[in-house]
MOPAC internal coordinates of N, CA, C and O (Angstrom, degrees):
PM7 1SCF
backbone

  N    0.0000 0     0.00 0     0.00 0    0    0    0
  C    1.4631 1     0.00 0     0.00 0    1    0    0
  C    1.5301 1   109.07 1     0.00 0    2    1    0
  O    1.2310 1   120.67 1   -50.55 1    3    2    1
  N    1.3137 1   116.33 1   129.45 1    3    2    1
  C    1.4633 1   121.69 1   177.69 1    5    3    2
  C    1.5165 1   110.25 1   -80.38 1    6    5    3
  O    1.2310 1   121.11 1   -38.51 1    7    6    5
  N    1.3222 1   115.48 1   141.49 1    7    6    5
  C    1.4482 1   120.34 1   176.34 1    9    7    6
  C    1.5248 1   108.71 1  -102.66 1   10    9    7
  O    1.2310 1   120.96 1   -38.24 1   11   10    9
  N    1.3231 1   115.78 1   141.76 1   11   10    9
  C    1.4597 1   121.33 1   177.89 1   13   11   10
  C    1.5236 1   108.57 1   -99.46 1   14   13   11
  O    1.2310 1   121.31 1   -34.27 1   15   14   13
  N    1.3107 1   115.11 1   145.73 1   15   14   13
  C    1.4570 1   121.89 1  -177.81 1   17   15   14
  C    1.5211 1   110.94 1  -129.76 1   18   17   15
  O    1.2310 1   121.13 1   -25.79 1   19   18   17
  N    1.3277 1   115.45 1   154.21 1   19   18   17
  C    1.4615 1   122.68 1   170.15 1   21   19   18
  C    1.5193 1   107.79 1  -109.78 1   22   21   19
  O    1.2310 1   120.46 1   -45.83 1   23   22   21
  N    1.3053 1   116.73 1   134.17 1   23   22   21
  C    1.4596 1   121.74 1   170.65 1   25   23   22
  C    1.5221 1   107.54 1   -91.11 1   26   25   23
  O    1.2310 1   120.36 1   -17.91 1   27   26   25
  N    1.3172 1   116.93 1   162.09 1   27   26   25
  C    1.4649 1   121.68 1  -176.51 1   29   27   26
  C    1.5237 1   111.84 1   -57.40 1   30   29   27
  O    1.2310 1   119.88 1   142.29 1   31   30   29
  N    1.3310 1   117.83 1   -37.71 1   31   30   29
  C    1.4665 1   119.54 1  -178.59 1   33   31   30
  C    1.5258 1   112.08 1   -69.27 1   34   33   31
  O    1.2310 1   119.77 1   160.50 1   35   34   33
  N    1.3297 1   118.04 1   -19.50 1   35   34   33
  C    1.4571 1   120.95 1   174.88 1   37   35   34
  C    1.5283 1   111.40 1   -82.42 1   38   37   35
  O    1.2310 1   120.65 1   153.49 1   39   38   37
  N    1.3111 1   116.37 1   -26.51 1   39   38   37
  C    1.4615 1   121.12 1  -178.09 1   41   39   38
  C    1.5203 1   112.75 1   -86.50 1   42   41   39
  O    1.2310 1   120.28 1   136.23 1   43   42   41
  N    1.3206 1   117.07 1   -43.77 1   43   42   41
  C    1.4653 1   121.91 1  -171.90 1   45   43   42
  C    1.5268 1   111.84 1   -86.81 1   46   45   43
  O    1.2310 1   121.69 1   -30.28 1   47   46   45
  N    1.3089 1   114.38 1   149.72 1   47   46   45
  C    1.4604 1   121.72 1   174.58 1   49   47   46
  C    1.5159 1   108.01 1  -101.94 1   50   49   47
  O    1.2310 1   120.97 1   -45.66 1   51   50   49
  N    1.3257 1   115.75 1   134.34 1   51   50   49
  C    1.4653 1   119.52 1   174.67 1   53   51   50
  C    1.5232 1   108.77 1  -134.53 1   54   53   51
  O    1.2310 1   120.51 1     7.60 1   55   54   53
  N    1.2988 1   116.63 1  -172.40 1   55   54   53
  C    1.4606 1   120.72 1  -176.70 1   57   55   54
  C    1.5146 1   114.42 1   -63.20 1   58   57   55
  O    1.2310 1   120.02 1   157.91 1   59   58   57
  N    1.3253 1   117.57 1   -22.09 1   59   58   57
  C    1.4579 1   121.19 1  -175.80 1   61   59   58
  C    1.5221 1   114.41 1  -101.43 1   62   61   59
  O    1.2310 1   120.34 1   156.06 1   63   62   61
  N    1.3108 1   116.95 1   -23.94 1   63   62   61
  C    1.4608 1   118.51 1  -176.19 1   65   63   62
  C    1.5217 1   111.37 1  -149.12 1   66   65   63
  O    1.2310 1   121.69 1   -26.11 1   67   66   65
  N    1.3167 1   114.37 1   153.89 1   67   66   65
  C    1.4551 1   120.82 1   178.45 1   69   67   66
  C    1.5185 1   107.93 1   -99.13 1   70   69   67
  O    1.2310 1   120.94 1   -54.69 1   71   70   69
  N    1.3179 1   115.80 1   125.31 1   71   70   69
  C    1.4506 1   121.27 1   178.34 1   73   71   70
  C    1.5174 1   111.56 1   -95.10 1   74   73   71
  O    1.2310 1   121.15 1     1.95 1   75   74   73
  N    1.3044 1   115.41 1  -178.05 1   75   74   73
  C    1.4577 1   121.67 1   178.44 1   77   75   74
  C    1.5280 1   110.86 1   -61.86 1   78   77   75
  O    1.2310 1   120.60 1   145.83 1   79   78   77
  N    1.3377 1   116.47 1   -34.17 1   79   78   77
  C    1.4610 1   121.76 1  -179.61 1   81   79   78
  C    1.5316 1   110.03 1  -111.93 1   82   81   79
  O    1.2310 1   119.88 1   -36.70 1   83   82   81
  N    1.3217 1   117.83 1   143.30 1   83   82   81
  C    1.4667 1   120.35 1  -179.28 1   85   83   82
  C    1.5267 1   112.64 1   -84.96 1   86   85   83
  O    1.2310 1   120.68 1  -135.24 1   87   86   85
  N    1.3243 1   116.31 1    44.76 1   87   86   85
  C    1.4609 1   121.38 1  -178.83 1   89   87   86
  C    1.5236 1   109.44 1  -135.59 1   90   89   87
  O    1.2310 1   120.93 1   -15.23 1   91   90   89
  N    1.3216 1   115.83 1   164.77 1   91   90   89
  C    1.4661 1   121.65 1  -178.37 1   93   91   90
  C    1.5241 1   111.74 1   -80.90 1   94   93   91
  O    1.2310 1   121.17 1   -11.80 1   95   94   93
  N    1.3250 1   115.38 1   168.20 1   95   94   93
  C    1.4642 1   121.30 1   175.39 1   97   95   94
  C    1.5246 1   110.19 1   -59.14 1   98   97   95
  O    1.2310 1   120.52 1   138.65 1   99   98   97
  N    1.3281 1   116.61 1   -41.35 1   99   98   97
  C    1.4644 1   120.79 1  -179.23 1  101   99   98
  C    1.5227 1   111.19 1   -60.90 1  102  101   99
  O    1.2310 1   120.16 1   140.92 1  103  102  101
  N    1.3201 1   117.30 1   -39.08 1  103  102  101
  C    1.4651 1   120.94 1   179.34 1  105  103  102
  C    1.5226 1   110.47 1   -65.58 1  106  105  103
  O    1.2310 1   120.13 1   137.08 1  107  106  105
  N    1.3233 1   117.36 1   -42.92 1  107  106  105
  C    1.4632 1   120.44 1   178.73 1  109  107  106
  C    1.5222 1   110.03 1   -60.58 1  110  109  107
  O    1.2310 1   120.18 1   133.37 1  111  110  109
  N    1.3260 1   117.27 1   -46.63 1  111  110  109
  C    1.4667 1   120.07 1   179.93 1  113  111  110
  C    1.5312 1   111.30 1   -64.69 1  114  113  111
  O    1.2310 1   119.81 1   143.50 1  115  114  113
  N    1.3319 1   117.96 1   -36.50 1  115  114  113
  C    1.4599 1   120.53 1   176.84 1  117  115  114
  C    1.5284 1   110.06 1   -64.36 1  118  117  115
  O    1.2310 1   120.07 1   136.66 1  119  118  117
  N    1.3364 1   117.47 1   -43.34 1  119  118  117
  C    1.4593 1   121.44 1   178.07 1  121  119  118
  C    1.5301 1   110.89 1   -60.52 1  122  121  119
  O    1.2310 1   120.03 1   139.28 1  123  122  121
  N    1.3377 1   117.54 1   -40.72 1  123  122  121
  C    1.4660 1   120.82 1   178.00 1  125  123  122
  C    1.5257 1   109.40 1   -60.99 1  126  125  123
  O    1.2310 1   121.12 1   132.51 1  127  126  125
  N    1.3242 1   115.46 1   -47.49 1  127  126  125
  C    1.4673 1   120.47 1  -179.30 1  129  127  126
  C    1.5283 1   111.34 1   -60.48 1  130  129  127
  O    1.2310 1   120.25 1   142.73 1  131  130  129
  N    1.3311 1   117.13 1   -37.27 1  131  130  129
  C    1.4705 1   122.44 1  -179.07 1  133  131  130
  C    1.5270 1   112.62 1   -81.43 1  134  133  131
  O    1.2310 1   120.23 1   172.83 1  135  134  133
  N    1.3292 1   117.17 1    -7.17 1  135  134  133
  C    1.4568 1   120.61 1  -178.13 1  137  135  134
  C    1.5121 1   114.09 1    80.32 1  138  137  135
  O    1.2310 1   120.47 1  -162.74 1  139  138  137
  N    1.3213 1   116.71 1    17.26 1  139  138  137
  C    1.4663 1   121.98 1  -178.02 1  141  139  138
  C    1.5202 1   112.98 1   -94.76 1  142  141  139
  O    1.2310 1   119.97 1   172.22 1  143  142  141
  N    1.3180 1   117.66 1    -7.78 1  143  142  141
  C    1.4668 1   122.71 1  -177.54 1  145  143  142
  C    1.5311 1   107.54 1  -138.39 1  146  145  143
  O    1.2310 1   119.75 1   -31.78 1  147  146  145
  N    1.3260 1   118.08 1   148.22 1  147  146  145
  C    1.4708 1   119.88 1  -178.98 1  149  147  146
  C    1.5245 1   112.27 1   -54.76 1  150  149  147
  O    1.2310 1   121.10 1   -33.46 1  151  150  149
  N    1.3226 1   115.51 1   146.54 1  151  150  149
  C    1.4637 1   121.40 1   177.12 1  153  151  150
  C    1.5259 1   109.10 1   -76.11 1  154  153  151
  O    1.2310 1   120.02 1   -39.86 1  155  154  153
  N    1.3141 1   117.57 1   140.14 1  155  154  153
  C    1.4586 1   120.36 1   177.89 1  157  155  154
  C    1.5242 1   111.27 1   -77.52 1  158  157  155
  O    1.2310 1   121.29 1   -13.23 1  159  158  157
  N    1.3114 1   115.14 1   166.77 1  159  158  157
  C    1.4616 1   122.40 1   176.26 1  161  159  158
  C    1.5275 1   108.15 1  -104.99 1  162  161  159
  O    1.2310 1   120.44 1   -37.12 1  163  162  161
  N    1.3008 1   116.77 1   142.88 1  163  162  161
  C    1.4637 1   121.99 1   176.10 1  165  163  162
  C    1.5288 1   106.82 1   -89.03 1  166  165  163
  O    1.2310 1   120.14 1   -69.90 1  167  166  165
  N    1.3379 1   117.34 1   110.10 1  167  166  165
  C    1.4597 1   121.86 1  -177.49 1  169  167  166
  C    1.5179 1   112.34 1   -92.06 1  170  169  167
  O    1.2310 1   120.83 1   161.69 1  171  170  169
  N    1.3064 1   116.02 1   -18.31 1  171  170  169
  C    1.4549 1   121.51 1   179.70 1  173  171  170
  C    1.5114 1   108.54 1  -168.35 1  174  173  171
  O    1.2310 1   120.09 1     1.33 1  175  174  173
  N    1.3285 1   117.43 1  -178.67 1  175  174  173
  C    1.4623 1   120.27 1  -177.26 1  177  175  174
  C    1.5367 1   113.54 1   -57.68 1  178  177  175
  O    1.2310 1   120.31 1   147.18 1  179  178  177
  N    1.3113 1   117.02 1   -32.82 1  179  178  177
  C    1.4680 1   120.64 1  -178.46 1  181  179  178
  C    1.5190 1   112.19 1  -128.30 1  182  181  179
  O    1.2310 1   120.35 1  -158.15 1  183  182  181
  N    1.3189 1   116.93 1    21.85 1  183  182  181
  C    1.4607 1   120.85 1  -177.07 1  185  183  182
  C    1.5225 1   109.74 1  -125.39 1  186  185  183
  O    1.2310 1   121.37 1   -64.00 1  187  186  185
  N    1.3257 1   114.99 1   116.00 1  187  186  185
  C    1.4595 1   122.44 1   177.55 1  189  187  186
  C    1.5183 1   107.37 1  -121.69 1  190  189  187
  O    1.2310 1   120.63 1   -43.66 1  191  190  189
  N    1.3298 1   116.39 1   136.34 1  191  190  189
  C    1.4614 1   120.05 1  -179.43 1  193  191  190
  C    1.5258 1   109.36 1  -151.26 1  194  193  191
  O    1.2310 1   121.48 1   -17.18 1  195  194  193
  N    1.3096 1   114.78 1   162.82 1  195  194  193
  C    1.4564 1   121.88 1   179.47 1  197  195  194
  C    1.5143 1   109.35 1  -108.25 1  198  197  195
  O    1.2310 1   120.77 1   -41.80 1  199  198  197
  N    1.3291 1   116.14 1   138.20 1  199  198  197
  C    1.4540 1   119.62 1   173.18 1  201  199  198
  C    1.5245 1   108.66 1   -61.26 1  202  201  199
  O    1.2310 1   120.45 1   -49.56 1  203  202  201
  N    1.3194 1   116.74 1   130.44 1  203  202  201
  C    1.4569 1   120.82 1  -178.74 1  205  203  202
  C    1.5261 1   110.89 1   -59.71 1  206  205  203
  O    1.2310 1   120.09 1   143.00 1  207  206  205
  N    1.3157 1   117.43 1   -37.00 1  207  206  205
  C    1.4717 1   119.80 1   179.72 1  209  207  206
  C    1.5258 1   111.68 1   -64.67 1  210  209  207
  O    1.2310 1   120.22 1   143.94 1  211  210  209
  N    1.3375 1   117.18 1   -36.06 1  211  210  209
  C    1.4708 1   120.72 1   177.24 1  213  211  210
  C    1.5279 1   110.90 1   -65.85 1  214  213  211
  O    1.2310 1   120.81 1   133.09 1  215  214  213
  N    1.3233 1   116.06 1   -46.91 1  215  214  213
  C    1.4732 1   120.73 1  -178.04 1  217  215  214
  C    1.5210 1   110.51 1   -68.01 1  218  217  215
  O    1.2310 1   120.30 1   133.84 1  219  218  217
  N    1.3256 1   117.02 1   -46.16 1  219  218  217
  C    1.4622 1   119.92 1  -179.28 1  221  219  218
  C    1.5222 1   111.32 1   -61.67 1  222  221  219
  O    1.2310 1   120.44 1   140.91 1  223  222  221
  N    1.3236 1   116.77 1   -39.09 1  223  222  221
  C    1.4650 1   120.40 1   176.28 1  225  223  222
  C    1.5132 1   111.54 1   -64.11 1  226  225  223
  O    1.2310 1   120.47 1   140.16 1  227  226  225
  N    1.3360 1   116.71 1   -39.84 1  227  226  225
  C    1.4627 1   121.32 1   178.79 1  229  227  226
  C    1.5259 1   110.33 1   -65.25 1  230  229  227
  O    1.2310 1   120.39 1   134.91 1  231  230  229
  N    1.3361 1   116.87 1   -45.09 1  231  230  229
  C    1.4680 1   121.47 1  -178.95 1  233  231  230
  C    1.5261 1   110.65 1   -61.60 1  234  233  231
  O    1.2310 1   120.14 1   140.56 1  235  234  233
  N    1.3166 1   117.34 1   -39.44 1  235  234  233
  C    1.4553 1   121.34 1  -176.04 1  237  235  234
  C    1.5278 1   114.34 1   -84.90 1  238  237  235
  O    1.2310 1   120.79 1   174.99 1  239  238  237
  N    1.3365 1   116.09 1    -5.01 1  239  238  237
  C    1.4670 1   120.41 1   179.61 1  241  239  238
  C    1.5329 1   109.37 1   -75.89 1  242  241  239
  O    1.2310 1   120.19 1   -46.08 1  243  242  241
  N    1.3385 1   117.24 1   133.92 1  243  242  241
  C    1.4710 1   119.26 1   178.84 1  245  243  242
  C    1.5376 1   111.08 1   -55.84 1  246  245  243
  O    1.2310 1   120.86 1   -39.21 1  247  246  245
  N    1.3217 1   115.97 1   140.79 1  247  246  245
  C    1.4522 1   121.09 1   178.13 1  249  247  246
  C    1.5194 1   113.68 1    95.36 1  250  249  247
  O    1.2310 1   120.01 1   175.40 1  251  250  249
  N    1.3157 1   117.58 1    -4.60 1  251  250  249
  C    1.4596 1   120.80 1   179.24 1  253  251  250
  C    1.5256 1   109.79 1  -107.18 1  254  253  251
  O    1.2310 1   121.66 1  -122.82 1  255  254  253
  N    1.2963 1   114.43 1    57.18 1  255  254  253
  C    1.4640 1   120.40 1   178.53 1  257  255  254
  C    1.5232 1   108.97 1   -71.62 1  258  257  255
  O    1.2310 1   120.91 1   -15.89 1  259  258  257
  N    1.2960 1   115.87 1   164.11 1  259  258  257
  C    1.4688 1   121.71 1   179.24 1  261  259  258
  C    1.5151 1   109.91 1   -53.86 1  262  261  259
  O    1.2310 1   121.56 1   -50.78 1  263  262  261
  N    1.3254 1   114.62 1   129.22 1  263  262  261
  C    1.4600 1   120.60 1   177.13 1  265  263  262
  C    1.5041 1   114.39 1    78.61 1  266  265  263
  O    1.2310 1   119.63 1  -167.96 1  267  266  265
  N    1.3309 1   118.31 1    12.04 1  267  266  265
  C    1.4707 1   121.84 1  -179.90 1  269  267  266
  C    1.4959 1   111.32 1   -62.56 1  270  269  267
  O    1.2310 1   120.10 1   180.00 1  271  270  269

């Protein structure tokens, strides 16, 4: 079974594109550090990504409204 992943640019919103979450890359990394967002997986020396099932579960969990 293939696993799907989100890269940071797919999750974060910036001036050029809208991501899955209405927050910046810095906010996502801060949430990870605080334990408020799923930890990413290291796919390679310079490739970090989040399991789509982890992120989708987090998004759909009550209390995780936009900008939480």
